[in-house]
MARVOKOL-181811 format. One record per residue (C-alpha): residue in one letter; x, y, z. Coordinates in pm, whole numbers, plus 50000, padded with zeros to 5 digits. Last residue first. Layout:
<sites>
AXYZ/...
</sites>
This chain:
<sites>
L608058000134831/L606718032534974/L603238042835082/M603138080035141/E600528091735390/S598358122435364/L596328143735605/I593398167735634/V593528184135292/E590628208435308/R588038218435049/V585998248735150/S582218246435165/E580028262834898/S579348230134713/T578298214335044/K575348238135055/E573668225635372/K569938222935337/V567068223235586/R563898213735401/T560878234935331/N557218227135386/T554788250635212/F555588241334853/Y555698203234868/T552868205635122/E550568216434841/P550668181234699/I551208179334319/N548238160934165/K545478186634128/K547718216234040/V549568195233782/S546308184033623/N544868219333620/Y548048234533472/V548178208833193/D544478214033119/Q545088251533103/S547938245232861/D545488229232616/T547108202832396/T544988174332530/K544988136632484/A547988127532702/I547138152932973/E545608128633225/N548028100333144/K551058122733193/I549678136233521/K549198100933659/K552638089833541/S554168120833698/T552578112234033/E553748076034005/N557298088233933/L557388108134254/V558028145734266/V560868157134495/G563798151434260/A565278186234307/N564798194133938/Y561188182533958/L560498204634260/D562068234334079/L559818226633781/V556828228434017/K557988262934128/K558028273733764/L554488259733728/Y553298282034014/D554938312633862/E553168305233532/Q549818302333710/V550338335733884/D551438351933556/T548208340233397/L548318312233141/R548168316432762/G551858326032727/E553038295732529/K556378295932712/I554898284933048/A552738257832892/Y555738245732690/E557848242333004/I555028223433177/R554628199532882/L558378193232872/K558448187133247/V555608161933216/E557478142732947/K560748142833138/H559158131033462/N557348102433288/S560578092633110/S562228090033451/G564708115533581/G568398120333521/R570608150433454/K571108183533633/V572298166733949/V575028149433749/T576878182533720/E577438187634095/E578858152434134/A581058156733825/V582448189333965/D583308172234295/N584878142534120/Q587058166233914/V588068185734227/F588998153834415/Q590928140034119/Q592898172534087/K593718172334459/N594998136534430/F597308146534142/D598598176734337/L599348153834634/L601148129234406/D603328156834261/Y604128170134610/Y605008135834755/Q607348126434468/K610118145234649/T610298116934904/I609068116635264/P611578098435484/Q610228066335639/K608518062735979/V608928028536143/T605798011536280/D606228008236658/P602658018536745/P601067991136528/C599487999636190/E596168010036033/F596508036835764/Y596248015035452/K593587992335604/V591568023235702/A591008031535336/D589187999235250/E586518001435520/F586348039235479/P585328037535113/L588148045434871/D588168067034557/E590868050834345/Y593638065534132/K595698057133826/I598718075433691/G600248095033980/D600368064734211/S596958071934360/I594828068634674/I591808090834743/I589788094335063/K586768117535071/N584808128935376/L581938153235310/A580488172435606/G581928205335479/K584608195335233/K587138171435384/F590048153535217/F592088123135330/T595008115735101/I596668082335017/L599908085934825/S601568058734620/P604978044034538/N604258017034278/E602857981634294/V602067984434666/T603077964334975/Y603687991335233/K606678009835377/R605958041735562/A605528078835508/T604168108335704/R601868137935661/A599688162635849/K597828186135613/K595928199435917/P598068200836229/L598238175136511/Y596178189336793/K593768160136842/I596538134436811/R598558150737088/N595388153837296/F594638116637263/L598248107437339/D598168127737660/L594728113737751/N595938077737750/N593328055737920/E589908070937849/R590778090437534/I592728060337406/N589758037137470/E587448061637299/L589638061436990/I589698023436972/S585918022237028/I585378045736733/Y587448021236531/K585247991136614/L582038010836574/Q583148019236220/I583697983036130/N580207971936234/E580857935236165/T578977921035867/E575957900235960/G576217862435995/E576147863936373/D573067885936358/N570457860636461/Y568027837036295/T569987828435980/D573077821936194/K571287790936329/N571647773435995/N568827748735930/L566617773835751/K569547784035530/N570337748635428/Y566737742435322/F566557774935125/N569877767934952/E568887732534853/G565407741834736/F566627772634545/L569377753834359/K567517754334027/H567147791834072/N570927795334025/T572147818334299/T571577854334400/E567807852134431/E566507883734593/E564507877134907/D560857887134889/T559717851034904/L556627834934753/Y555367865634567/K558757869734394/A558357833334286/D555997846734017/E558777842633759/G558407804833787/L555647797634040/T555607759934010/D559407759934028/H559347772734387/F556897747234521/A558757719334338/Q562107731434477/I560747728234831/K559677692334755/A563037684234594/K564907698434894/I562907676035127/S563657645334914/N567327654834898/E567417656235278/L565787622035323/G567617602335055/L566697603134688/E565637566534687/K563117575234957/D561197598034723/S557947578134706/T557757576035087/S557337613535091/T558937645435221/P557697677935372/F559627700335617/F558487716835941/N560807740936126/Y561347742036504/I563287770236672/L564607770637031/I566237801937177/K568837795537446/D570097813337760/F566627821737884/K565757849138136/T565197874937861/G566587909637930/I567507918337573/R565217901137331/N565227868837132/V561567860637201/R559767884536963/G562887887036748/V562457850936642/R559257860836465/Q560807892336317/L563767873336179/V561477847836015/K559227875235880/T562167891335701/P563307858035559/N559937852635383/W559417816735284/P558927804335641/L557817768735554/D554617766935752/Y554417755336114/N557327777336221/L557497766436585/I559097791536822/T560367784537175/N561947809437415/S558787821337587/L558547847837858/H560067866937570/L556847876637394/N557437913937358/I555577928937062/G556917950536776/E556247927536485/A555617890236455/L552217891636629/V550237897836305/D552487871136161/T549787845736239/T549257831636584/I548987800336796/L549977805337161/I550447773337361/K551047773537738/I548517799637853/D547777799738229/D550727818738371/R549527853438459/P551267887038493/A549537920138576/S552157947738522/Y553537935438191/K557297937938154/P557767900238123/D555427898537819/Y554197863037747/N551317854237979/Q549867887838079/H550597903137740/I548957873937560/L545897875337786/E545527912637717/K545697906037343/V542937880037386/Y540657905137560/N541407932137304/K540777908337015/G537397897137145/A536967859637183/S535457832236971/K534777800537164/R536327769137308/N538207786837592/Y540017810137356/R539717817936986/C540587849536792/V539637855136427/G540477882336174/S543797898236269/S544947866136431/Y545197851436783/F544637815536895/L544957804837260/V545677771237419/K545897764637795/N542097766437793/G541757730137695/Y544987711337617/E543677680437434/K540477692337268/E541947727237241/L544807713537033/T542617703236739/N540387734036729/Y543457756136773/L545297738736489/D542337744136256/F542117781336341/G545857785336292/T545677768535952/E542757791435870/M544697822735965/S547457812035728/E551027824735761/T551597802336063/F553537808436383/I553317785536687/I554547800937013/I555297777137300/K555477783337673/K557447753737794/N556507726438042/K557617699137802/L558777712137465/Q562397701337515/T561177666037596/D559677661437249/T556917635237290/R553497651937294/L554267682337078/V556297661036839/K553397636636793/L550927664936743/F553137680536473/K553507647236295/D549727643036276/K549327679036162/K551757673535875/F550177641035764/D546677656135743/T544507625335706/P541907607835493/V542737622735151/Q539317620734982/Q538667657735035/W541917663834847/T540537648034529/D537127665134533/K538627699634595/I541407696134337/W538997682734075/H536547711034149/L539327736634104/I540407720433777/D536827721733644/L536637758633738/D539847765733548/L538447748533239/R535227768533274/L537117801533286/K539327791332995/E536217782232794/I534737816532869/Y537857832432718/G537907811632399/P535357833032215/Q537527864332262/F535797890732472/Q534047921832340/E530887901232283/K530667896132661/T529967933032691/Y532527953732883/A531927976233183/K534607996033366/S535138000533739/K532147980833856/S534157952534016/D535257971634323/K533317951034575/E533967917934400/L537687924734360/E537897937734717/K536327905634846/I538877885434645/L541697906134797/A540377901435150/A540337863635100/E543767864534932/D545327877735251/D549057871135236/N549317897835507/D552307916835369/L551257911235008/Y547767926035041/D548497963134980/Y551017952434716/I548137937334520/D546937971534409/I543407967334274/K542067998734113/K541387989033751/S538487965433814/I536847948833516/Y533047946833504/V531607920933266/T528197925033101/G526087898932921/S524507879733210/E526727850433108/Y529827870133205/M528387879133548/K527497842533609/I531037832733504/F532447858133752/D530287846034039/N531177809633975/Y534887818233949/S534877837034281/Q532957809034452/I535407783034320/F538407804234427/R536937808134773/D536397770434801/I539987764234687/T541217787234966/Q539227767735226/L540597735235081/F544177747735115/A543627760335469/Y542317726135583/K545027705935406/S547677727035573/S550477751935504/E552137737135195/L548947737934986/R548147771935138/K551457786335025/I551177772034674/L547597784034625/M548547818334761/S551507820534522/K549157815034228/M546837842134356/F549757866634376/G550907857934026/A547387863333890/L547187897334062/N550607907433933/R549597897833581/E546427918433619/Q548337948833743/T550817945333458/K547977944733206/A546507976133364/F549847994233327/D550297982232969/N546917995332855/L543947971732837/K542917954832512/Y539607965232354/E540687964731988/D542547931932041/E539547912332169/L539487909232547/G540587877332725/E543887891232855/G541927919233023/P540057893033224/Q543277883933411/Y542097873133759/R539267850933627/A541647836633367/Y544027822333631/T545127797733355/F545287764833553/D546897737833339/K550647742433378/K551707752433731/I548567748133937/K547787715833748/Q551347703133789/I551397710334163/T548077692434204/E549457662134019/N552477661434251/F550337664034567/I547917637334445/A550867613934377/D552287622134720/T548927614534878/K548867579934717/K552477572134803/D552227582335170/F553217617735258/E555927622135522/Y556457648235793/I559897660535897/V560327682936201/K563837697536181/H565137714836495/P567077747136451/T570597748536601/D570177768536921/V569957806336906/E572067820737187/P570507842737453/F571927876937536/T572887884937893/L572447915038118/K574017918738462/Q573607956838443/D577297961638524/A578237935238266/I576207952337992/D577747985838091/Q581257971438071/K580607953237745/F579337983137548/Y581617977837248/E581787939837230/K578417928337367/I576597956837190/D578327949636859/N577637912336894/R573967919736952/T573967939436627/R574067977036590/R572507999136324/I572058036736342/L571818050635990/I571988086035844/P575668095535800/H576958060135736/L574128051335498/V575028069635178/R578788068935109/D580078041635337/R577108018235351/V576358022834980/V580018016334887/K580177985035104/S576947972434954/V578397979334609/R581337956234678/K579347928634847/V576817928234562/E579717927134314/E581177896834489/L577797879534488/Y577437886534116/E580907873334039/P580027840434211/T577507834833928/S573747827833943/K572827864533933/D574387868833587/I576117902633582/K575167933633381/D572137939933603/L574447946933896/E576187975633717/I572887990533599/R571377988433949/I574388005834100/K574218033033835/R570538039033912/F571298040634286/F573718069734242/E571578086433974/E568508087334198/L570548097834500/N571868128834324/K573768149034585/V575818119534698/G579088134934822/P577728145635160/I574078136035215/T572288169135156/S570288154534866/D569268174534562/N568258149034300/A566218124334507/P565058149434767/Q565818136635121/F563378128835404/L560998102635261/R563438097934974/I565688078035210/L562968051435228/P562608049434849/Y566408044934811/F567038019835089/D565407990834904/Y567997994534624/I570447973034823/S568157944334736/N565337923634882/N564677931735241/L567327956935345/P565837979535612/T565267949035833/A565257959636198/T563117989536110/I562348023936249/L562338054036015/I562578088236180/V561398117435965/K561758154436045/K559108171035830/G559458187835489/Y557768159235307/C556608132135545/I552868133635473/E553348135335095/H555848106835101/L553448086235314/L550628091635065/R552808081534770/Y554058050934960/Q550518039135029/E549538044634665/T552268021034555/N555178025434314/E557678035334583/N558057999534708/R560188000835025/F557218011835235/R556897979935443/H560557984935538/A559348012535772/E558327987736041/D557728018836254/V557418053036088/F558048083036317/I557028117036177/Y558208148636355/Q556968184436318/Y553258176036319/E550698204236294/D550638203035913/Y549088168135921/G545538172735800/K542358152735858/R542088142535495/K545768132735474/I545668113535801/H542558094935680/E544338085535356/L547268073135565/K545018051235780/G546498017135693/L549768027135861/S547798027836185/V548048059936387/V549778069436713/T549648106036819/A552328123137030/S551988156837203/R553838146837520/V556058116937584/G555938105837948/F558148075537894/D555528050638013/S552728068237820/I554738070337498/A555638033637533/D552128021537621/N550658039637320/W553358023837106/S552577988937235/E548857994537170/I549528005536812/I551647974236765/P549117951436597/P547867979436365/P551177984736183/C552878018136264/I552738055636200/I553788077536493/L553028114736459/K554898138936683/K553958174136790/G556388200936902/P559448200137123/L561728169837128/T563788154737411/Q561098130337522/M560718119037162/Y564328106337173/M563478084437471/A560448070837284/A562568063136976/I565188044937183/Y562408026037362/T560858015137031/K564278004236901/G564767981837205/L567557957237121/G565287927737032/V565477928736655/V568637943136499/D569327980236536/A567858000136247/I566898034436377/F567088052336042/A567418089936019/G565758122035902/N566058159135838/Y569748154935746/A571788174735999/E569318178236287/V568068142836233/I571618129336246/D572638148436560/S569518138236755/L569888102236647/T573478101336771/R572458113437116/V569498089237128/A571708060337012/E574178067537293/H571308065437540/Q570358031137403/Y573948018237411/E574408031037766/L571448012337908/K569518028638192/M567327999838304/F563588005238344/G562217997138690/K560148028938706/P559928045238365/L562988065338255/Q563108103238256/I565608115738001/D567748146838048/L570758132637868/A574008134738060/D576998150337885/K579828125837828/K579478125037453/R580428093037281/L582708099236987/N580748101636661/E581558137936574/K585278130136609/F584938100336374/Y586838108636054/E589178134236207/Y589968111736503/L590388080036298/F592788097336058/K594678112436352/L594998077436499/Y596538064536175/L598748095536156/E600008088136507/Y600768052136410/P602558063036092/T604768086136302/I604628123936286/T608118138836308/D607988157735979/N605948187536100/L605838210235793/W602038206435806/T601978231536090/K602218230836469/E605518212936530/R607438226736232/I606288262136301/T607158258436670/D610628245336583/I611128275436353/
</sites>
């Protein structure tokens, strides 16, 4: 009898502290660090870091279970090295997709780590990858994966097709750019939207749709919205991301891998409080600035970029084309604002391009025929803020559809001419401004700030032309100690230089791991082309010459120098802010905030092109919040990020395993259905129960009337207690409460299975109806009908993208012929969706287990 009591759920000697540890063990036993050595060959001189090796082990388990994973450690912790080490362990061929600037870094990494059968390709070459074929690859690695968070782009559609059925590893330090919804498109690269294998979230589409609906109900400017964002973020982390995401901050590494970090004599630099560089317009220039802002905001119509708006009603574009034009106009508006803030030189260059574009368009209009492009996708240009390339693309692709000038409203040409007059006014007026106040202040700081003396400095600007102008100015004073690098133009030693040559100079001067070091470059001027995936930590000083509107780019810039292994103990950041003599009555800081607010307000709803960060406060406070954020050092590191709660509790378990093996083994062998009771501050006596079903963990607390499904972060607070916590007798109510919790678990499980059958966009539903009708009609061959049935299976699993359905819907809108439906579906659904299969675990067929329960008594 004693044995039965000890080894079964009848054991009533289990203390609350033991049950707490048992809860941690059962929840995290798959996450405990494995002691087996990884067979990884490290490059000569490369440190063996425990946190990186642990990530490789975890990554292997996640990819095996879910077909994909995120490597999302914060910048500077070596995500590329973790990925390269993992590749070493893999059979088969690997495809690495990354931004062009870091192709060289990836080639170096796979060479250094001896990775075989790996190909590195630019993310701009997805169409080329598709044409060439990608069936041979078993593993797809996507670096800077956050660039694909918008599933409504052609680039995303191509990537989804390439990734389908493969093992997919997404590498990004910033998976969450704008909203919690950003994760959904990325997860879809390795999980079907309606038939996911993530435990407890079979229908990802419905899960994220409900979150969006709940958030949309609340005013973003209220404290309630921020609280709701925190709540749903916790739910998303616990239910969706925990199984598939590796993310550690510097603080996590310092806390939970402290012994290894100490043994390796590694340190992490601290980000110093950012330095404010304030430049001041005189009264005349400030008046010109304010009038320019007003013209961009109110008078300029952007008619050249929205020709569809000028058509007579019977020729109007469809809603999709109208949206594309509005997006294009918004993008161009944001470019004017960014260049106005960046530099006088860049602004005037942009104005010249606008003038040329308007002149060409008016000439085309006056010739009698206007060509309107329908292909331009501005999202392809957003990352690089490259309006010059966009304008070229507009001109090149302008023969999409022809309209006569008689099909336009009479007032359209007047709008074009009015815009052109405004552009000429802006150009003529700014050419009369005798100086660039910002550049003058920059030069003064560079010459006089003692912290910049004898330092390697990196100057970031979003504008290639601002960088070019700064180089030409600094080169006169600093000679060949200055270098300019961008995707379009490189300058060194008073002349244009080849990109490969300049890139080599950068590595030699700024990358401590480079084999042929030099020390002749002191000032590196660059665009954000160098903000990703490159080591520059022989410098510790960053100057953000433009206002860094995009928080993601800010983190990436600082991440180039804030890297593990740097010799510096501090990172220095300089930000430039505008003010004016006219605003002195406001006070200095309020004047700066007013200027920032003016930029923002000029864009209105187009502010999304200025910054990709979701506004969670009153938009009238944007200037103040943005200014405060840029001057807070926590913005540039991970100190403001939520603690990795799960890593904390895994560490507790590992510490017990290391230092108290008897206790660890006692906890390990405590029986299933273990139970205890203790006093706790609750409204009514309650029971918290931990269930498992396959890989699904579910924790439910109830008092017999109401219940709550708890994320881990909330549940652990009920279990956590000190070793001397007194055990209370289990009351008779225990059995009723346990039955109630079981009922809730079963009902939730049934609801989760049922919701899979619902959902889908209107485009999906319409295409599915047409396919179903085509099958029932009986005019197709049996082979064609079988094919369409397989397509319906793909729809039910949530594999097909909305953009694909939209394309099919538009193609079959004016036909009733089932053969046309079949042909359109066959043309647009990738064959790989049928030939590549995904590993699936049928959670619904797993057995439900009660792992443990604890009574909480008054």
